[in-house]
PDB file of N, CA, C and O in Angstrom:
ATOM      1  N   UNK A   1      78.531  89.255  88.712  1.00  0.00           N
ATOM      2  CA  UNK A   1      80.009  89.360  88.459  1.00  0.00           C
ATOM      3  C   UNK A   1      80.528  90.044  89.875  1.00  0.00           C
ATOM      4  O   UNK A   1      79.856  90.835  90.537  1.00  0.00           O
ATOM      5  N   UNK A   2      81.658  89.651  90.155  1.00  0.00           N
ATOM      6  CA  UNK A   2      82.300  90.308  91.440  1.00  0.00           C
ATOM      7  C   UNK A   2      83.803  90.075  91.303  1.00  0.00           C
ATOM      8  O   UNK A   2      84.206  89.220  90.515  1.00  0.00           O
ATOM      9  N   UNK A   3      84.635  90.787  92.024  1.00  0.00           N
ATOM     10  CA  UNK A   3      86.065  90.823  92.161  1.00  0.00           C
ATOM     11  C   UNK A   3      86.628  90.630  93.674  1.00  0.00           C
ATOM     12  O   UNK A   3      86.099  91.140  94.662  1.00  0.00           O
ATOM     13  N   UNK A   4      87.659  89.902  93.690  1.00  0.00           N
ATOM     14  CA  UNK A   4      88.135  89.933  94.975  1.00  0.00           C
ATOM     15  C   UNK A   4      89.370  90.887  95.074  1.00  0.00           C
ATOM     16  O   UNK A   4      90.275  90.851  94.240  1.00  0.00           O
ATOM     17  N   UNK A   5      89.357  91.633  96.004  1.00  0.00           N
ATOM     18  CA  UNK A   5      90.456  92.760  96.314  1.00  0.00           C
ATOM     19  C   UNK A   5      91.138  92.278  97.503  1.00  0.00           C
ATOM     20  O   UNK A   5      90.476  91.828  98.438  1.00  0.00           O
ATOM     21  N   UNK A   6      92.467  92.335  97.549  1.00  0.00           N
ATOM     22  CA  UNK A   6      93.313  91.885  98.678  1.00  0.00           C
ATOM     23  C   UNK A   6      93.754  93.379  99.149  1.00  0.00           C
ATOM     24  O   UNK A   6      94.330  94.247  98.493  1.00  0.00           O
ATOM     25  N   UNK A   7      93.317  93.400 100.445  1.00  0.00           N
ATOM     26  CA  UNK A   7      93.855  94.738 101.289  1.00  0.00           C
ATOM     27  C   UNK A   7      94.861  94.095 102.185  1.00  0.00           C
ATOM     28  O   UNK A   7      94.595  93.298 103.084  1.00  0.00           O
ATOM     29  N   UNK A   8      96.087  94.541 101.832  1.00  0.00           N
ATOM     30  CA  UNK A   8      97.349  94.192 102.603  1.00  0.00           C
ATOM     31  C   UNK A   8      97.509  94.715 104.076  1.00  0.00           C
ATOM     32  O   UNK A   8      97.999  94.120 105.036  1.00  0.00           O
ATOM     33  N   UNK A   9      96.935  96.069 104.010  1.00  0.00           N
ATOM     34  CA  UNK A   9      97.087  96.724 105.259  1.00  0.00           C
ATOM     35  C   UNK A   9      95.940  96.106 106.410  1.00  0.00           C
ATOM     36  O   UNK A   9      96.187  95.923 107.602  1.00  0.00           O
ATOM     37  N   UNK A  10      94.949  95.904 105.891  1.00  0.00           N
ATOM     38  CA  UNK A  10      93.922  95.278 106.838  1.00  0.00           C
ATOM     39  C   UNK A  10      94.090  93.873 106.923  1.00  0.00           C
ATOM     40  O   UNK A  10      93.419  93.252 107.748  1.00  0.00           O
ATOM     41  N   UNK A  11      95.074  93.154 106.020  1.00  0.00           N
ATOM     42  CA  UNK A  11      95.268  91.733 106.183  1.00  0.00           C
ATOM     43  C   UNK A  11      93.923  90.872 105.874  1.00  0.00           C
ATOM     44  O   UNK A  11      93.613  89.886 106.542  1.00  0.00           O
ATOM     45  N   UNK A  12      93.214  91.332 104.852  1.00  0.00           N
ATOM     46  CA  UNK A  12      92.040  90.505 104.298  1.00  0.00           C
ATOM     47  C   UNK A  12      91.692  90.771 103.037  1.00  0.00           C
ATOM     48  O   UNK A  12      91.998  91.848 102.525  1.00  0.00           O
ATOM     49  N   UNK A  13      91.059  89.897 102.426  1.00  0.00           N
ATOM     50  CA  UNK A  13      90.434  89.855 100.982  1.00  0.00           C
ATOM     51  C   UNK A  13      88.935  90.357 101.177  1.00  0.00           C
ATOM     52  O   UNK A  13      88.224  89.985 102.110  1.00  0.00           O
ATOM     53  N   UNK A  14      88.562  91.204 100.231  1.00  0.00           N
ATOM     54  CA  UNK A  14      87.268  91.627 100.284  1.00  0.00           C
ATOM     55  C   UNK A  14      86.664  91.528  98.850  1.00  0.00           C
ATOM     56  O   UNK A  14      87.189  91.953  97.821  1.00  0.00           O
ATOM     57  N   UNK A  15      85.429  90.872  98.972  1.00  0.00           N
ATOM     58  CA  UNK A  15      84.721  90.774  97.549  1.00  0.00           C
ATOM     59  C   UNK A  15      83.932  91.778  97.329  1.00  0.00           C
ATOM     60  O   UNK A  15      83.082  92.071  98.169  1.00  0.00           O
ATOM     61  N   UNK A  16      84.082  92.555  96.048  1.00  0.00           N
ATOM     62  CA  UNK A  16      83.239  93.620  95.601  1.00  0.00           C
ATOM     63  C   UNK A  16      82.403  93.087  94.369  1.00  0.00           C
ATOM     64  O   UNK A  16      82.912  92.622  93.349  1.00  0.00           O
ATOM     65  N   UNK A  17      80.952  93.230  94.625  1.00  0.00           N
ATOM     66  CA  UNK A  17      80.176  92.921  93.575  1.00  0.00           C
ATOM     67  C   UNK A  17      79.864  93.934  92.525  1.00  0.00           C
ATOM     68  O   UNK A  17      79.990  95.115  92.850  1.00  0.00           O
ATOM     69  N   UNK A  18      79.520  93.682  91.452  1.00  0.00           N
ATOM     70  CA  UNK A  18      79.284  94.527  90.409  1.00  0.00           C
ATOM     71  C   UNK A  18      77.988  95.474  90.635  1.00  0.00           C
ATOM     72  O   UNK A  18      76.867  95.025  90.878  1.00  0.00           O
ATOM     73  N   UNK A  19      78.313  96.880  90.515  1.00  0.00           N
ATOM     74  CA  UNK A  19      77.000  97.733  90.901  1.00  0.00           C
ATOM     75  C   UNK A  19      75.979  97.599  89.924  1.00  0.00           C
ATOM     76  O   UNK A  19      76.234  97.379  88.740  1.00  0.00           O
ATOM     77  N   UNK A  20      74.743  97.733  90.415  1.00  0.00           N
ATOM     78  CA  UNK A  20      73.402  97.763  89.907  1.00  0.00           C
ATOM     79  C   UNK A  20      72.786  99.145  89.814  1.00  0.00           C
ATOM     80  O   UNK A  20      73.251 100.030  90.532  1.00  0.00           O
ATOM     81  N   UNK A  21      71.716  99.425  88.940  1.00  0.00           N
ATOM     82  CA  UNK A  21      71.246 100.755  88.908  1.00  0.00           C
ATOM     83  C   UNK A  21      70.788 101.026  90.501  1.00  0.00           C
ATOM     84  O   UNK A  21      71.030 102.132  90.984  1.00  0.00           O
ATOM     85  N   UNK A  22      70.193 100.108  91.220  1.00  0.00           N
ATOM     86  CA  UNK A  22      69.810 100.583  92.390  1.00  0.00           C
ATOM     87  C   UNK A  22      70.640 100.842  93.393  1.00  0.00           C
ATOM     88  O   UNK A  22      70.234 101.336  94.444  1.00  0.00           O
ATOM     89  N   UNK A  23      72.087 100.491  93.143  1.00  0.00           N
ATOM     90  CA  UNK A  23      73.106 100.760  94.001  1.00  0.00           C
ATOM     91  C   UNK A  23      73.404 102.470  93.773  1.00  0.00           C
ATOM     92  O   UNK A  23      73.620 103.286  94.669  1.00  0.00           O
ATOM     93  N   UNK A  24      73.347 102.712  92.379  1.00  0.00           N
ATOM     94  CA  UNK A  24      73.600 104.106  92.094  1.00  0.00           C
ATOM     95  C   UNK A  24      72.580 105.116  92.534  1.00  0.00           C
ATOM     96  O   UNK A  24      72.891 106.241  92.927  1.00  0.00           O
ATOM     97  N   UNK A  25      71.147 104.597  92.438  1.00  0.00           N
ATOM     98  CA  UNK A  25      70.160 105.258  93.043  1.00  0.00           C
ATOM     99  C   UNK A  25      70.293 105.471  94.492  1.00  0.00           C
ATOM    100  O   UNK A  25      69.856 106.492  95.023  1.00  0.00           O
ATOM    101  N   UNK A  26      70.840 104.607  95.097  1.00  0.00           N
ATOM    102  CA  UNK A  26      70.902 104.691  96.691  1.00  0.00           C
ATOM    103  C   UNK A  26      71.723 105.794  97.074  1.00  0.00           C
ATOM    104  O   UNK A  26      71.451 106.332  98.148  1.00  0.00           O
ATOM    105  N   UNK A  27      72.804 106.289  96.307  1.00  0.00           N
ATOM    106  CA  UNK A  27      73.862 107.180  96.591  1.00  0.00           C
ATOM    107  C   UNK A  27      73.624 108.454  95.895  1.00  0.00           C
ATOM    108  O   UNK A  27      74.317 109.423  96.202  1.00  0.00           O
ATOM    109  N   UNK A  28      72.715 108.554  94.987  1.00  0.00           N
ATOM    110  CA  UNK A  28      72.472 109.579  94.110  1.00  0.00           C
ATOM    111  C   UNK A  28      71.941 110.950  94.856  1.00  0.00           C
ATOM    112  O   UNK A  28      71.982 112.045  94.295  1.00  0.00           O
ATOM    113  N   UNK A  29      71.510 110.782  95.995  1.00  0.00           N
ATOM    114  CA  UNK A  29      71.358 112.123  96.624  1.00  0.00           C
ATOM    115  C   UNK A  29      72.322 112.666  97.553  1.00  0.00           C
ATOM    116  O   UNK A  29      72.133 113.670  98.240  1.00  0.00           O
ATOM    117  N   UNK A  30      73.544 111.831  97.541  1.00  0.00           N
ATOM    118  CA  UNK A  30      74.644 112.327  98.044  1.00  0.00           C
ATOM    119  C   UNK A  30      75.545 113.336  97.288  1.00  0.00           C
ATOM    120  O   UNK A  30      76.117 112.970  96.261  1.00  0.00           O
ATOM    121  N   UNK A  31      75.694 114.653  97.787  1.00  0.00           N
ATOM    122  CA  UNK A  31      76.410 115.470  96.861  1.00  0.00           C
ATOM    123  C   UNK A  31      77.897 115.468  96.986  1.00  0.00           C
ATOM    124  O   UNK A  31      78.605 115.864  96.060  1.00  0.00           O
ATOM    125  N   UNK A  32      78.339 115.070  98.012  1.00  0.00           N
ATOM    126  CA  UNK A  32      79.981 114.986  98.264  1.00  0.00           C
ATOM    127  C   UNK A  32      80.209 113.884  97.735  1.00  0.00           C
ATOM    128  O   UNK A  32      79.648 112.837  98.059  1.00  0.00           O
ATOM    129  N   UNK A  33      81.249 114.033  96.670  1.00  0.00           N
ATOM    130  CA  UNK A  33      81.696 112.739  95.885  1.00  0.00           C
ATOM    131  C   UNK A  33      82.401 111.926  96.430  1.00  0.00           C
ATOM    132  O   UNK A  33      82.334 110.765  96.027  1.00  0.00           O
ATOM    133  N   UNK A  34      83.359 112.280  97.584  1.00  0.00           N
ATOM    134  CA  UNK A  34      84.064 111.200  98.306  1.00  0.00           C
ATOM    135  C   UNK A  34      82.971 110.555  99.169  1.00  0.00           C
ATOM    136  O   UNK A  34      83.122 109.335  99.215  1.00  0.00           O
ATOM    137  N   UNK A  35      81.881 111.019  99.889  1.00  0.00           N
ATOM    138  CA  UNK A  35      80.936 110.259 100.483  1.00  0.00           C
ATOM    139  C   UNK A  35      80.128 109.359  99.745  1.00  0.00           C
ATOM    140  O   UNK A  35      79.709 108.317 100.248  1.00  0.00           O
ATOM    141  N   UNK A  36      79.878 109.715  98.538  1.00  0.00           N
ATOM    142  CA  UNK A  36      79.066 108.950  97.576  1.00  0.00           C
ATOM    143  C   UNK A  36      79.765 107.632  97.126  1.00  0.00           C
ATOM    144  O   UNK A  36      79.190 106.561  96.930  1.00  0.00           O
ATOM    145  N   UNK A  37      81.300 107.918  96.975  1.00  0.00           N
ATOM    146  CA  UNK A  37      82.094 106.711  96.540  1.00  0.00           C
ATOM    147  C   UNK A  37      82.137 105.864  97.856  1.00  0.00           C
ATOM    148  O   UNK A  37      81.874 104.672  97.696  1.00  0.00           O
ATOM    149  N   UNK A  38      82.424 106.274  99.133  1.00  0.00           N
ATOM    150  CA  UNK A  38      82.480 105.544 100.234  1.00  0.00           C
ATOM    151  C   UNK A  38      81.164 104.648 100.351  1.00  0.00           C
ATOM    152  O   UNK A  38      81.252 103.423 100.439  1.00  0.00           O
ATOM    153  N   UNK A  39      80.074 105.242 100.349  1.00  0.00           N
ATOM    154  CA  UNK A  39      78.761 104.556 100.569  1.00  0.00           C
ATOM    155  C   UNK A  39      78.574 103.451  99.479  1.00  0.00           C
ATOM    156  O   UNK A  39      78.167 102.332  99.792  1.00  0.00           O
ATOM    157  N   UNK A  40      78.907 103.819  98.087  1.00  0.00           N
ATOM    158  CA  UNK A  40      78.952 102.737  97.162  1.00  0.00           C
ATOM    159  C   UNK A  40      79.577 101.631  97.513  1.00  0.00           C
ATOM    160  O   UNK A  40      79.079 100.509  97.612  1.00  0.00           O
ATOM    161  N   UNK A  41      81.018 102.049  97.763  1.00  0.00           N
ATOM    162  CA  UNK A  41      81.852 100.748  98.267  1.00  0.00           C
ATOM    163  C   UNK A  41      81.361 100.023  99.232  1.00  0.00           C
ATOM    164  O   UNK A  41      81.386  98.803  99.068  1.00  0.00           O
ATOM    165  N   UNK A  42      80.793 100.569 100.478  1.00  0.00           N
ATOM    166  CA  UNK A  42      80.106 100.006 101.445  1.00  0.00           C
ATOM    167  C   UNK A  42      78.908  98.884 100.917  1.00  0.00           C
ATOM    168  O   UNK A  42      78.847  97.686 101.192  1.00  0.00           O
ATOM    169  N   UNK A  43      78.168  99.535 100.237  1.00  0.00           N
ATOM    170  CA  UNK A  43      76.967  98.673  99.672  1.00  0.00           C
ATOM    171  C   UNK A  43      77.434  97.548  98.667  1.00  0.00           C
ATOM    172  O   UNK A  43      76.652  96.633  98.409  1.00  0.00           O
ATOM    173  N   UNK A  44      78.533  97.586  98.163  1.00  0.00           N
ATOM    174  CA  UNK A  44      79.078  96.612  97.010  1.00  0.00           C
ATOM    175  C   UNK A  44      80.101  95.529  97.775  1.00  0.00           C
ATOM    176  O   UNK A  44      80.406  94.426  97.321  1.00  0.00           O
ATOM    177  N   UNK A  45      80.480  96.001  98.821  1.00  0.00           N
ATOM    178  CA  UNK A  45      81.522  94.931  99.749  1.00  0.00           C
ATOM    179  C   UNK A  45      80.806  94.561 101.159  1.00  0.00           C
ATOM    180  O   UNK A  45      81.322  93.708 101.881  1.00  0.00           O
ATOM    181  N   UNK A  46      79.883  95.067 101.450  1.00  0.00           N
ATOM    182  CA  UNK A  46      79.257  94.621 102.765  1.00  0.00           C
ATOM    183  C   UNK A  46      80.128  95.173 103.913  1.00  0.00           C
ATOM    184  O   UNK A  46      79.941  94.858 105.089  1.00  0.00           O
ATOM    185  N   UNK A  47      80.984  95.924 103.542  1.00  0.00           N
ATOM    186  CA  UNK A  47      81.941  96.686 104.798  1.00  0.00           C
ATOM    187  C   UNK A  47      81.228  97.774 105.344  1.00  0.00           C
ATOM    188  O   UNK A  47      80.586  98.455 104.545  1.00  0.00           O
ATOM    189  N   UNK A  48      81.208  98.065 106.476  1.00  0.00           N
ATOM    190  CA  UNK A  48      80.532  99.209 107.176  1.00  0.00           C
ATOM    191  C   UNK A  48      81.268 100.333 106.934  1.00  0.00           C
ATOM    192  O   UNK A  48      82.470 100.179 106.720  1.00  0.00           O
ATOM    193  N   UNK A  49      80.656 101.767 106.920  1.00  0.00           N
ATOM    194  CA  UNK A  49      81.318 102.964 106.810  1.00  0.00           C
ATOM    195  C   UNK A  49      82.633 103.009 107.625  1.00  0.00           C
ATOM    196  O   UNK A  49      83.708 103.344 107.130  1.00  0.00           O
ATOM    197  N   UNK A  50      82.449 102.622 108.996  1.00  0.00           N
ATOM    198  CA  UNK A  50      83.401 102.707 110.018  1.00  0.00           C
ATOM    199  C   UNK A  50      84.691 101.786 109.630  1.00  0.00           C
ATOM    200  O   UNK A  50      85.819 102.191 109.912  1.00  0.00           O
ATOM    201  N   UNK A  51      84.506 100.621 109.021  1.00  0.00           N
ATOM    202  CA  UNK A  51      85.441  99.796 108.456  1.00  0.00           C
ATOM    203  C   UNK A  51      86.279 100.400 107.364  1.00  0.00           C
ATOM    204  O   UNK A  51      87.496 100.259 107.240  1.00  0.00           O
ATOM    205  N   UNK A  52      85.454 101.109 106.566  1.00  0.00           N
ATOM    206  CA  UNK A  52      86.162 101.859 105.312  1.00  0.00           C
ATOM    207  C   UNK A  52      86.919 103.037 105.932  1.00  0.00           C
ATOM    208  O   UNK A  52      88.064 103.276 105.550  1.00  0.00           O
ATOM    209  N   UNK A  53      86.323 103.789 106.884  1.00  0.00           N
ATOM    210  CA  UNK A  53      87.126 104.986 107.429  1.00  0.00           C
ATOM    211  C   UNK A  53      88.298 104.658 108.202  1.00  0.00           C
ATOM    212  O   UNK A  53      89.135 105.519 108.475  1.00  0.00           O
ATOM    213  N   UNK A  54      88.418 103.244 108.631  1.00  0.00           N
ATOM    214  CA  UNK A  54      89.634 102.863 109.416  1.00  0.00           C
ATOM    215  C   UNK A  54      90.743 102.220 108.546  1.00  0.00           C
ATOM    216  O   UNK A  54      91.826 101.886 109.027  1.00  0.00           O
ATOM    217  N   UNK A  55      90.382 102.045 107.088  1.00  0.00           N
ATOM    218  CA  UNK A  55      91.369 101.568 106.088  1.00  0.00           C
ATOM    219  C   UNK A  55      92.435 102.583 105.985  1.00  0.00           C
ATOM    220  O   UNK A  55      92.191 103.768 106.213  1.00  0.00           O
ATOM    221  N   UNK A  56      93.873 102.072 105.574  1.00  0.00           N
ATOM    222  CA  UNK A  56      94.809 102.958 105.260  1.00  0.00           C
ATOM    223  C   UNK A  56      94.355 103.567 103.892  1.00  0.00           C
ATOM    224  O   UNK A  56      93.406 103.030 103.321  1.00  0.00           O
ATOM    225  N   UNK A  57      94.919 104.564 103.375  1.00  0.00           N
ATOM    226  CA  UNK A  57      94.665 105.335 102.285  1.00  0.00           C
ATOM    227  C   UNK A  57      95.120 104.403 101.123  1.00  0.00           C
ATOM    228  O   UNK A  57      94.590 104.556 100.022  1.00  0.00           O
ATOM    229  N   UNK A  58      96.099 103.419 101.308  1.00  0.00           N
ATOM    230  CA  UNK A  58      96.609 102.559 100.176  1.00  0.00           C
ATOM    231  C   UNK A  58      95.422 101.616 100.041  1.00  0.00           C
ATOM    232  O   UNK A  58      94.892 101.576  98.930  1.00  0.00           O
ATOM    233  N   UNK A  59      94.943 100.874 100.980  1.00  0.00           N
ATOM    234  CA  UNK A  59      93.738 100.064 100.926  1.00  0.00           C
ATOM    235  C   UNK A  59      92.604 100.670 100.295  1.00  0.00           C
ATOM    236  O   UNK A  59      92.005 100.154  99.353  1.00  0.00           O
ATOM    237  N   UNK A  60      92.270 101.934 100.900  1.00  0.00           N
ATOM    238  CA  UNK A  60      91.163 102.523 100.051  1.00  0.00           C
ATOM    239  C   UNK A  60      91.260 102.616  98.771  1.00  0.00           C
ATOM    240  O   UNK A  60      90.327 102.306  98.031  1.00  0.00           O
ATOM    241  N   UNK A  61      92.514 103.099  98.301  1.00  0.00           N
ATOM    242  CA  UNK A  61      92.656 103.351  96.669  1.00  0.00           C
ATOM    243  C   UNK A  61      92.625 102.102  96.001  1.00  0.00           C
ATOM    244  O   UNK A  61      92.287 102.016  94.820  1.00  0.00           O
ATOM    245  N   UNK A  62      93.014 100.965  96.805  1.00  0.00           N
ATOM    246  CA  UNK A  62      92.541  99.436  95.883  1.00  0.00           C
ATOM    247  C   UNK A  62      91.189  99.312  95.717  1.00  0.00           C
ATOM    248  O   UNK A  62      90.749  98.973  94.618  1.00  0.00           O
ATOM    249  N   UNK A  63      90.323  99.577  96.817  1.00  0.00           N
ATOM    250  CA  UNK A  63      88.855  99.610  96.630  1.00  0.00           C
ATOM    251  C   UNK A  63      88.260 100.536  95.692  1.00  0.00           C
ATOM    252  O   UNK A  63      87.410 100.144  94.893  1.00  0.00           O
ATOM    253  N   UNK A  64      88.660 101.772  95.734  1.00  0.00           N
ATOM    254  CA  UNK A  64      88.340 102.873  94.650  1.00  0.00           C
ATOM    255  C   UNK A  64      88.623 102.388  93.404  1.00  0.00           C
ATOM    256  O   UNK A  64      87.732 102.538  92.568  1.00  0.00           O
ATOM    257  N   UNK A  65      89.845 101.731  92.988  1.00  0.00           N
ATOM    258  CA  UNK A  65      90.262 101.261  91.720  1.00  0.00           C
ATOM    259  C   UNK A  65      89.430 100.003  91.387  1.00  0.00           C
ATOM    260  O   UNK A  65      89.201  99.842  90.189  1.00  0.00           O
ATOM    261  N   UNK A  66      88.970  99.140  92.195  1.00  0.00           N
ATOM    262  CA  UNK A  66      88.063  98.072  91.698  1.00  0.00           C
ATOM    263  C   UNK A  66      86.782  98.702  91.442  1.00  0.00           C
ATOM    264  O   UNK A  66      86.162  98.262  90.474  1.00  0.00           O
ATOM    265  N   UNK A  67      86.243  99.670  92.130  1.00  0.00           N
ATOM    266  CA  UNK A  67      85.051 100.270  91.860  1.00  0.00           C
ATOM    267  C   UNK A  67      85.141 100.946  90.403  1.00  0.00           C
ATOM    268  O   UNK A  67      84.303 100.761  89.520  1.00  0.00           O
ATOM    269  N   UNK A  68      86.179 101.682  90.295  1.00  0.00           N
ATOM    270  CA  UNK A  68      86.393 102.353  88.942  1.00  0.00           C
ATOM    271  C   UNK A  68      86.329 101.367  87.846  1.00  0.00           C
ATOM    272  O   UNK A  68      85.771 101.643  86.783  1.00  0.00           O
ATOM    273  N   UNK A  69      86.885 100.222  88.073  1.00  0.00           N
ATOM    274  CA  UNK A  69      86.768  99.031  86.858  1.00  0.00           C
ATOM    275  C   UNK A  69      85.449  98.656  86.566  1.00  0.00           C
ATOM    276  O   UNK A  69      85.197  98.199  85.451  1.00  0.00           O
ATOM    277  N   UNK A  70      84.538  98.791  87.446  1.00  0.00           N
ATOM    278  CA  UNK A  70      83.221  98.645  86.972  1.00  0.00           C
ATOM    279  C   UNK A  70      82.150  99.659  86.264  1.00  0.00           C
ATOM    280  O   UNK A  70      81.086  99.366  85.719  1.00  0.00           O
ATOM    281  N   UNK A  71      82.709 100.838  86.425  1.00  0.00           N
ATOM    282  CA  UNK A  71      82.101 102.119  85.849  1.00  0.00           C
ATOM    283  C   UNK A  71      82.584 102.463  84.538  1.00  0.00           C
ATOM    284  O   UNK A  71      82.167 103.473  83.971  1.00  0.00           O
TER     285      UNK A  71
END
């Protein structure tokens, strides 16, 4: 299962797949909650950390909301 998220500031659509246990394990050693979320979003969308860092907060919030819908 996956969802499509429109990022108006970045002027693109991003597909986010449903997280699997292996995705949670991949970020489990990260203590900082924000970094954990960014790495998980990166894994699920295929976006690089740099691409995510360059998003507006509004676009990032849309990705975070999409992620929370799976958890």
